[in-house]
NUPA-302708 format. One line per 5 residues: number of its first residue (from 1); their letters; for each residue y, z, x of C-alpha. Coordinates in pm, 1 decimal. Example, Ala and Ser with C-alpha at 12.3 -4.5 7.8 and 13.67 -1.06 7.14 Angstrom:
% residues 2
1) AS) -450.0:780.0:1230.0  -106.0:714.0:1367.0;
//
This chain:
% residues 548
1) MPRDF) 3865.8:-664.8:815.5  3639.7:-947.0:890.4  3815.1:-1231.4:1031.7  3884.0:-1501.5:844.0  3723.2:-1845.3:956.3;
6) SGGRP) 3859.1:-2073.8:646.6  4203.8:-2120.0:809.6  4341.6:-2135.6:493.1  4188.1:-2518.0:377.1  4026.9:-2583.7:22.7;
11) GAPAA) 3635.1:-2574.9:71.5  3654.0:-2383.4:406.3  3511.4:-2060.5:268.4  3233.2:-2243.2:153.2  3156.5:-2455.5:447.4;
16) AGGAR) 3201.8:-2133.3:686.3  2901.0:-1973.6:455.5  2719.4:-2256.8:521.4  2777.6:-2248.0:916.9  2679.2:-1857.5:914.9;
21) AALAG) 2374.2:-1922.6:670.5  2228.8:-2209.0:945.3  2328.9:-1982.5:1183.5  2079.5:-1708.5:1060.1  1818.1:-1950.5:1019.5;
26) LAGLA) 1863.0:-2093.7:1407.8  1833.6:-1696.7:1488.2  1530.4:-1658.2:1267.4  1351.5:-1968.1:1426.3  1440.1:-1795.7:1793.0;
31) QAASI) 1282.2:-1439.6:1635.2  983.5:-1640.1:1567.6  929.9:-1801.4:1868.3  964.5:-1472.8:2048.0  658.1:-1332.4:1877.0;
36) AWPWG) 450.1:-1596.1:2100.2  623.9:-1861.4:2248.6  541.8:-2189.7:2162.1  523.5:-2363.3:2516.7  349.3:-2094.0:2686.1;
41) GQPLW) 210.0:-1841.5:2447.6  354.1:-1560.8:2587.5  586.4:-1271.2:2354.0  953.4:-1266.2:2432.2  1107.1:-907.3:2388.2;
46) WLQIA) 1437.3:-992.5:2469.1  1470.9:-1304.4:2257.2  1342.7:-1099.0:1961.8  1650.3:-834.0:2029.7  1855.2:-1120.1:2092.8;
51) SLAVL) 1771.1:-1314.0:1764.1  1815.5:-1007.8:1532.0  2145.1:-913.8:1722.0  2287.4:-1263.5:1579.8  2204.0:-1153.5:1199.6;
56) ARLLL) 2316.7:-817.6:1286.0  2655.1:-976.5:1385.6  2690.8:-1203.7:1089.9  2594.7:-917.2:845.6  2873.7:-736.2:1008.8;
61) GARGP) 3120.4:-971.6:898.0  2990.4:-1051.6:593.9  3174.6:-996.4:288.9  2982.2:-799.2:50.0  2611.2:-798.3:-71.9;
66) WPAAG) 2553.9:-1113.1:-214.4  2637.4:-1325.8:118.1  2462.9:-1063.7:324.4  2151.1:-1129.7:113.8  2175.0:-1491.5:189.3;
71) LGAAF) 2233.2:-1437.1:532.3  1892.8:-1233.7:507.8  1735.4:-1431.1:340.6  1816.5:-1744.9:551.8  1698.7:-1541.9:867.4;
76) ATAWL) 1405.2:-1438.3:700.5  1305.0:-1749.8:561.8  1336.8:-1936.1:914.0  1155.4:-1675.5:1089.3  877.6:-1633.0:886.3;
81) TGTFW) 838.3:-1984.4:815.6  853.1:-2084.7:1167.6  582.1:-1795.1:1252.8  330.6:-1881.3:1019.3  367.5:-2316.2:938.1;
86) WLFIS) 28.8:-2350.1:1066.6  -88.9:-2215.2:726.6  4.2:-2617.9:658.2  -332.8:-2725.7:833.5  -543.8:-2508.7:658.0;
91) MHTYG) -428.9:-2609.0:321.0  -349.5:-3010.0:422.2  -587.3:-3079.7:698.7  -862.6:-2919.5:567.2  -801.4:-2806.0:213.7;
96) GLAAP) -710.2:-3203.8:156.2  -390.9:-3042.9:-53.8  -119.0:-3294.8:-113.2  128.5:-3243.4:257.8  451.8:-3200.2:52.2;
101) LAVLA) 263.0:-2931.7:-170.0  160.2:-2796.5:128.9  489.7:-2781.2:270.8  619.4:-2572.2:-27.4  334.6:-2320.0:-33.0;
106) VVGLA) 415.2:-2218.4:326.2  821.5:-2209.2:261.8  765.3:-2054.3:-95.8  568.2:-1778.0:62.9  815.6:-1728.1:346.4;
111) AFLGS) 1090.8:-1690.6:110.3  954.3:-1479.0:-93.3  809.0:-1208.7:182.3  1154.1:-1301.7:324.4  1346.1:-1140.4:-30.7;
116) YYAVA) 1276.8:-817.5:137.8  1472.4:-883.2:402.8  1752.9:-1016.1:199.2  1767.7:-663.3:-23.5  1783.4:-507.6:274.0;
121) AAVFA) 2088.3:-697.5:426.6  2263.9:-645.3:95.2  2210.1:-271.6:95.8  2354.3:-286.6:453.3  2680.0:-440.9:326.3;
126) RIKTR) 2716.0:-179.5:90.9  2632.2:91.8:349.6  2867.8:-90.2:586.7  3160.5:-56.1:401.7  3127.4:375.5:368.7;
131) IAGRR) 3070.2:394.4:731.5  3266.0:141.1:909.1  3338.2:261.6:1262.5  3029.8:473.6:1284.2  2866.7:227.4:1526.4;
136) GGLAV) 2534.6:495.3:1582.6  2535.3:523.6:1190.7  2573.0:163.2:1111.4  2253.2:114.5:1382.9  2053.7:401.4:1248.4;
141) AFGAL) 2124.7:211.6:890.3  2034.6:-113.0:1029.3  1707.7:-4.9:1180.8  1574.9:204.1:876.4  1642.4:-64.2:631.9;
146) WLLAE) 1472.5:-332.4:893.9  1210.2:-83.3:900.3  1165.7:-74.3:515.6  1165.7:-423.0:503.2  887.3:-472.6:768.9;
151) LARGV) 665.5:-202.2:576.1  707.5:-333.3:252.5  579.4:-695.3:384.8  303.8:-514.9:513.6  160.3:-320.2:210.3;
156) LWTGF) 275.9:-461.1:-83.3  43.2:-721.4:-245.2  -223.7:-608.9:19.5  20.1:-716.7:265.9  90.7:-1010.4:507.3;
161) PWGAG) 250.8:-844.7:800.5  162.6:-1154.9:1042.8  459.8:-1176.7:1299.3  641.4:-859.0:1287.1  960.9:-842.4:1563.4;
166) GYAHV) 773.5:-558.1:1733.1  473.6:-769.8:1822.0  702.4:-931.2:2068.1  769.8:-648.6:2283.2  387.4:-608.5:2396.9;
171) DGPLA) 518.8:-646.0:2766.8  850.6:-504.6:2739.0  1040.6:-191.0:2777.6  944.4:-99.5:2387.8  563.4:-84.7:2458.1;
176) VLARW) 565.7:231.2:2577.7  692.8:347.2:2253.3  300.9:175.2:2069.4  141.5:505.4:2109.8  383.5:711.7:1934.1;
181) VGVYG) 515.2:544.4:1675.9  280.1:164.8:1618.8  451.6:-162.4:1577.4  686.7:-114.7:1306.3  860.3:210.8:1502.3;
186) IGAVA) 881.0:-62.7:1733.8  1078.0:-296.8:1531.7  1276.3:-52.0:1435.3  1430.7:74.0:1759.6  1443.8:-302.1:1865.0;
191) AVLAM) 1670.6:-333.8:1540.3  1858.4:-47.4:1631.4  1934.0:-182.4:1966.0  2009.3:-516.4:1837.9  2254.7:-358.1:1586.4;
196) LAAQG) 2408.5:-205.8:1881.3  2441.4:-497.4:2092.1  2600.0:-657.8:1807.2  2919.5:-424.6:1765.6  2963.5:-418.8:2140.1;
201) RAADL) 3287.2:-510.5:2298.5  3397.5:-604.2:2664.3  3616.3:-325.3:2682.3  3321.1:-78.8:2615.1  3214.3:-138.6:2961.7;
206) RRPKC) 3505.1:76.1:3084.5  3477.0:361.2:2857.9  3261.2:670.5:3041.7  3115.4:732.8:2650.2  2941.0:402.4:2646.8;
211) WAVAA) 2759.6:480.0:3027.9  2675.4:818.5:2905.8  2446.0:678.1:2552.3  2307.0:408.4:2867.0  2201.1:682.5:3058.0;
216) FFVAA) 2087.9:873.0:2775.2  1832.1:575.8:2681.1  1700.6:488.9:3020.8  1642.8:837.4:3115.3  1462.1:870.2:2788.5;
221) WAGLA) 1232.9:568.8:2851.1  1147.3:672.6:3144.5  1017.3:994.0:3044.4  823.9:800.2:2788.2  682.8:556.3:3054.5;
226) AQRHC) 576.2:867.5:3283.6  421.5:1009.2:2980.7  223.3:723.5:2898.9  103.1:676.2:3235.8  -42.5:977.3:3271.4;
231) AVDGC) -213.7:968.5:2924.8  -338.4:638.9:3020.1  -431.1:639.2:3415.6  -413.5:1007.0:3443.1  -206.7:1196.0:3710.4;
236) GAQAA) -316.6:1395.4:3996.2  -671.3:1543.2:3991.6  -717.4:1367.3:3667.1  -642.6:1025.4:3822.0  -858.6:1079.7:4022.5;
241) QLAKA) -1167.3:1199.6:3814.2  -1110.4:869.5:3600.2  -1111.1:651.7:3892.0  -1405.6:826.5:4009.4  -1631.4:775.5:3647.9;
246) PALLS) -1532.6:464.4:3460.3  -1749.4:395.0:3160.8  -1819.4:26.2:3203.9  -1947.6:-187.2:2942.6  -2065.9:-552.6:3049.4;
251) VALLQ) -2008.2:-797.5:2769.0  -2068.2:-1178.6:2695.3  -1839.7:-1292.7:2412.1  -1944.8:-1622.5:2260.2  -1696.8:-1913.0:2183.4;
256) GNIPQ) -1867.8:-2186.7:2002.4  -1583.9:-2391.0:1937.1  -1727.4:-2532.4:1617.1  -1506.4:-2780.7:1404.8  -1363.3:-2579.2:1123.7;
261) DEKFQ) -1407.2:-2898.0:926.5  -1787.2:-2947.4:1012.5  -1873.2:-2557.4:1017.6  -2043.1:-2546.1:684.4  -2165.8:-2878.2:682.3;
266) AGSGI) -2538.0:-2894.4:600.2  -2548.5:-3219.0:815.2  -2370.5:-3132.0:1139.8  -2161.5:-2776.6:1208.8  -2429.1:-2562.0:1043.7;
271) PQALR) -2724.2:-2704.1:1247.5  -2492.5:-2672.6:1533.5  -2352.2:-2334.9:1487.0  -2720.4:-2216.8:1444.6  -2880.1:-2432.1:1757.7;
276) WYGDA) -2566.8:-2333.3:2025.2  -2516.0:-1934.5:1887.6  -2898.9:-1866.2:1853.5  -2988.8:-2044.6:2220.3  -2668.6:-1805.8:2330.1;
281) LRTAD) -2765.0:-1481.7:2171.3  -3086.2:-1509.5:2328.6  -3001.3:-1591.5:2681.8  -2639.0:-1403.8:2745.7  -2714.3:-1130.1:3002.7;
286) AALVV) -2476.2:-863.0:2919.3  -2531.7:-485.9:2782.0  -2316.0:-633.8:2470.0  -2346.8:-965.7:2324.5  -2068.9:-1046.5:2044.0;
291) APETA) -2071.5:-1356.8:1802.9  -1774.7:-1432.5:1627.0  -1691.9:-1384.3:1246.5  -1960.3:-1630.2:1059.7  -2088.3:-1740.6:1365.2;
296) IPLLP) -2434.9:-1754.5:1178.0  -2250.1:-1958.2:862.3  -2516.8:-1883.3:603.8  -2687.2:-1613.5:420.9  -2994.1:-1490.9:567.9;
301) QQLMP) -3197.2:-1576.8:269.7  -3057.4:-1929.0:356.8  -3192.4:-1986.8:687.3  -3495.0:-2132.2:788.7  -3777.3:-1830.7:837.7;
306) GYLES) -3802.6:-1620.6:1128.4  -3438.6:-1753.1:1239.8  -3254.9:-1396.2:1222.2  -3583.9:-1194.1:1272.9  -3659.9:-1384.8:1601.7;
311) IQAHY) -3278.8:-1265.2:1694.2  -3361.7:-890.9:1617.4  -3689.4:-893.4:1779.4  -3528.8:-1008.4:2120.2  -3280.9:-728.6:2096.0;
316) AGGSP) -3542.7:-468.3:2000.2  -3731.1:-504.0:2341.9  -3622.5:-252.6:2648.1  -3458.9:71.2:2622.8  -3103.8:202.9:2552.5;
321) PGTAT) -2885.4:288.4:2919.1  -2913.8:616.3:3011.7  -3340.2:680.2:2942.1  -3580.2:735.9:3197.5  -3764.2:368.5:3101.0;
326) AATTT) -3430.5:188.0:3107.3  -3436.3:168.7:3487.7  -3803.1:0.8:3527.7  -3730.8:-268.7:3279.2  -3480.4:-561.6:3204.3;
331) TPRAA) -3134.9:-489.2:3124.1  -3128.3:-347.0:2774.0  -2900.9:-553.3:2529.1  -2729.7:-466.2:2185.2  -2592.0:-772.1:1990.9;
336) LLGIP) -2311.2:-810.0:1715.7  -2304.7:-1122.5:1515.7  -2088.0:-1229.0:1249.3  -2245.1:-1341.5:899.9  -2227.7:-1354.1:542.7;
341) LGDAE) -2457.5:-1109.4:356.4  -2521.6:-1047.0:-48.6  -2642.0:-1229.6:-326.1  -2489.1:-1343.5:-645.5  -2579.5:-1064.2:-845.5;
346) QGYTN) -2462.1:-759.4:-565.5  -2176.2:-995.8:-469.3  -2094.6:-1112.9:-71.1  -1951.8:-954.1:174.7  -1778.8:-1074.7:515.5;
351) SVIGF) -1975.3:-897.6:707.5  -2081.6:-812.5:1115.6  -2458.2:-660.6:1158.1  -2559.0:-504.8:1492.4  -2923.5:-510.1:1697.1;
356) APGQP) -3011.0:-278.4:1957.7  -3283.1:-112.6:2070.4  -3444.4:208.2:1953.5  -3220.3:178.3:1649.6  -3400.0:255.3:1341.1;
361) ATYRY) -3211.2:3.9:1107.7  -2985.6:-289.2:1150.0  -2638.8:-191.6:1163.6  -2396.1:-290.3:935.7  -1983.6:-328.4:906.4;
366) DKHHL) -1803.3:-512.6:593.1  -1502.2:-635.4:610.5  -1218.2:-409.7:422.8  -935.9:-602.6:397.3  -979.7:-939.0:224.4;
371) VPFGE) -764.3:-1247.5:298.3  -577.4:-1357.0:-14.3  -640.8:-1688.8:-115.7  -921.4:-1720.1:135.3  -1139.6:-1437.2:61.8;
376) FVPPL) -1003.1:-1345.3:-266.2  -852.9:-1519.8:-533.4  -562.3:-1301.5:-642.7  -515.0:-1270.1:-1057.1  -326.4:-1610.1:-1221.5;
381) FRWFT) -350.3:-1805.9:-894.2  -674.6:-1955.5:-921.1  -539.3:-2292.3:-1050.3  -368.2:-2264.9:-692.3  -693.2:-2273.9:-471.4;
386) ELMNI) -884.4:-2572.5:-737.6  -625.4:-2813.4:-571.7  -766.2:-2736.5:-212.9  -1111.1:-2858.0:-89.7  -1244.0:-2518.2:105.2;
391) PLGDF) -1514.0:-2307.3:38.9  -1318.8:-2000.3:-147.4  -1484.6:-1695.5:-291.9  -1404.0:-1348.1:-436.7  -1594.4:-1102.0:-174.2;
396) NRGGV) -1668.5:-741.1:-182.5  -1457.0:-496.6:53.2  -1588.4:-262.6:277.1  -1452.5:82.5:332.3  -1187.6:209.0:505.8;
401) GQPSF) -1325.8:391.0:777.2  -1670.5:285.0:857.7  -1915.9:390.8:1099.0  -1868.9:255.4:1437.6  -2201.3:71.6:1661.9;
406) AWAGQ) -2341.3:342.2:1862.3  -2443.8:171.7:2191.9  -2456.4:261.2:2551.6  -2259.9:557.6:2538.6  -1973.6:396.8:2317.3;
411) RIAPN) -1877.7:399.4:2001.6  -1794.5:-6.2:1907.6  -1542.5:-25.3:1647.8  -1557.2:-399.1:1480.6  -1300.1:-555.8:1287.4;
416) ICYED) -1297.0:-881.0:1146.0  -1011.8:-1156.7:1148.0  -657.0:-1053.0:1064.8  -781.3:-687.6:1005.2  -623.9:-602.1:1345.1;
421) LFGEE) -310.9:-670.1:1161.7  -356.5:-310.9:1001.6  -352.9:-51.2:1236.4  -298.8:215.4:973.4  -646.2:122.7:833.3;
426) LAARF) -801.0:110.1:1223.7  -652.9:436.1:1249.7  -850.4:616.6:983.2  -1122.5:591.2:1255.4  -976.7:854.9:1446.7;
431) ADPSL) -988.3:1129.7:1180.7  -1278.7:1302.2:1304.2  -1239.4:1308.3:1695.9  -1604.8:1355.5:1785.2  -1655.9:986.0:1620.5;
436) APTVF) -1384.7:795.3:1717.1  -1394.5:451.0:1902.1  -1414.7:423.6:2250.2  -1377.1:13.6:2213.8  -1257.2:-231.3:1899.6;
441) VNVSN) -1399.8:-548.4:1883.7  -1238.7:-803.6:1695.6  -1468.5:-1128.6:1549.1  -1285.9:-1445.6:1450.2  -1282.3:-1748.0:1319.3;
446) IAWFG) -884.6:-1861.9:1313.5  -986.3:-2256.6:1383.0  -848.7:-2329.3:996.9  -540.8:-2314.7:1173.2  -640.6:-2600.1:1483.0;
451) DSVAI) -522.9:-2550.2:1825.1  -185.7:-2357.5:1730.9  54.6:-2057.8:1861.2  -161.3:-1866.7:1597.7  -416.7:-1833.6:1840.5;
456) DQHLA) -178.0:-1657.7:2076.8  15.2:-1476.1:1804.2  -333.4:-1303.4:1727.2  -368.9:-1199.0:2029.9  -80.3:-1012.7:2081.3;
461) ISRMR) -177.1:-833.8:1778.1  -468.3:-725.9:1884.3  -250.0:-581.8:2247.0  -65.6:-372.5:2010.6  -356.2:-256.3:1879.4;
466) ALEFE) -451.5:-149.8:2221.2  -121.7:-39.5:2279.1  -121.4:185.8:1974.2  -496.3:359.7:2019.2  -523.6:324.9:2398.6;
471) RPMVR) -868.5:181.4:2350.0  -981.0:-176.8:2471.8  -971.7:-460.3:2205.7  -1299.8:-720.2:2322.9  -1246.8:-1042.5:2101.9;
476) ATNTG) -1509.6:-1330.4:1996.5  -1357.4:-1631.4:1836.2  -1477.4:-1942.1:1722.5  -1201.6:-2164.2:1884.5  -971.2:-1852.8:2055.5;
481) ATALV) -874.9:-1645.5:2176.3  -1168.5:-1503.3:2307.9  -1044.6:-1246.9:2551.2  -1084.7:-891.2:2662.3  -792.3:-681.9:2658.7;
486) DHRGV) -818.9:-300.4:2880.8  -653.9:7.4:2683.3  -334.0:-44.1:2849.5  -272.4:-372.6:2625.6  -335.4:-653.2:2942.0;
491) VTARL) -556.7:-978.2:2897.0  -794.8:-904.1:3178.1  -984.9:-1241.3:3111.2  -978.3:-1503.3:2880.3  -1160.4:-1868.3:2762.3;
496) PSAQR) -928.5:-2140.9:2753.8  -892.0:-2227.2:2357.6  -1058.3:-2471.7:2164.4  -1358.0:-2523.3:2459.6  -1693.0:-2382.4:2408.8;
501) GILRG) -1827.0:-2112.3:2618.0  -1915.1:-1743.5:2672.2  -1694.7:-1510.7:2847.4  -1880.1:-1253.3:3112.2  -1690.0:-919.2:3209.6;
506) EVEGR) -1654.9:-564.7:3179.3  -1480.3:-322.4:2968.2  -1382.5:33.1:3018.9  -1439.4:238.3:2705.1  -1236.3:528.0:2667.3;
511) SGAAT) -1302.3:834.6:2452.0  -1003.9:1059.5:2567.5  -787.4:1208.9:2330.5  -623.9:1013.8:2032.8  -261.4:887.0:2073.2;
516) PFAWW) -6.2:1047.1:1870.0  -5.6:709.5:1626.2  -376.3:713.8:1580.6  -305.8:1111.1:1469.5  -81.0:1044.8:1237.1;
521) AARAG) -160.4:758.5:1073.1  -482.6:873.8:1040.3  -423.7:1144.9:856.2  -74.2:986.6:646.3  -120.8:647.1:706.1;
526) LWPLW) 210.6:465.3:693.5  419.7:727.8:469.9  582.5:885.1:768.4  744.8:584.3:879.1  860.6:534.5:516.8;
531) LVGAL) 974.7:898.2:517.3  1220.0:795.8:829.1  1326.3:468.8:690.3  1422.5:635.2:342.5  1603.7:910.3:517.0;
536) GVIGA) 1788.1:696.0:729.4  1935.1:467.0:420.0  1988.7:860.5:249.3  2209.5:970.2:511.5  2418.8:683.3:536.0;
541) FVVRP) 2500.4:693.6:171.0  2567.6:1055.2:218.5  2781.6:1048.4:485.2  3136.0:1089.1:465.0  3347.5:818.3:572.4;
546) LRR) 3617.8:797.2:865.4  3923.2:908.5:759.0  4121.6:615.2:836.5;
//
């Protein structure tokens, strides 16, 4: 029986319930901080598990589905509010929405998305009464329910999985699982470990079974770590071969640091962007030059005559690397830059275009996963967008799995802004191994959120994609984090945020076999994880309760 904290005093149960909800909220804030520590930006894997273990402990003591749902809602609402509080900056500071309404919008979104976790907590309370005493079963059920809640948040209503618990583990021991099960699978395993920890007692340390289970997990982790090392860095003769002939690509990543409140202003931000990015694109000395999302903040037909054509002509000269004439000319260069495209008749797209020598046509990538309220207005919500002074629009979507930009022996796959949140969509590019990307390029402009923790959170997201696919991720942003992330998920170079500059470096493209995650996600999306989560919950309901 759960311990009664009321002491028999009138009103004590309600007070105790309020205290538990407050504790759940504090644990949720700790979960938010674990994704990117506010005083440094680093992810803290141990804090993510510890905060979730507090929720698990509270759920074990909850008396019924409704109190459990309240705990789950308190935890998730605090966690998600603490994760994407910076939406307040875009709505109030740049959008002009009244501060109380902006706060209400952020908390309301967090509460809505938190409802998935409230439902999961309520279902766990039902399961708990059936399989009480089965520690492993409770842990698996909690992990399965957490997985389903995370998947629901990442998929339903176009999905907003920002701040998923698995992102706290890019530097932790569970990072070895990324190549197998992705960020959602890591989050599920973390939830299992959190529930096991919540059920632990000091007396367990004297039980041989406890140490046997711990030894099993350590051995499994060591095996996965060794397997990942061989896959990433090679083993034996394979390692020597990889070290002997790396495919290096020199890059120059442009960070213009154009103030967001001036970015689309004809008298300030627009001429500043055109001048600085135009000069940088012509002078940067690297095989690949990358300018961020909407670096050119005007449609091509709105630009001064010859502006875009002069940049294209600059990159049309020279020869591709590896050709007979390349050695006798200046370093051949290619460029990717963000620019809006389209017209009123055919619609508009948030796009990346690419220029390179010897290519018969300009490369084009159109953003597929659009931002609600930013790039399209959901039905029945136009009244809300009209309250803000933000240049919003309804953009057309590009397709999933668009062709990569072929250059310098690499297949370079762009993604725009928060598209790198959706690993299952990036995985579509691995359906044909001969066309699979060797390098990912993310171009972003999250200046909408100021110099906030959103910058470090987004960097952790890109690092997780590098771990899942074992491909480097090159990031060019307006205000940060402009960075080079290698195929191990390690940040090898980074510009300071909120500063203008050019990041120069080299990236090693990877063309080996696809990771297991890339293989199955390219063919089945996230359905295997949905199936695992559903089976875990169904199994908890059909298992026979222990006899007392």
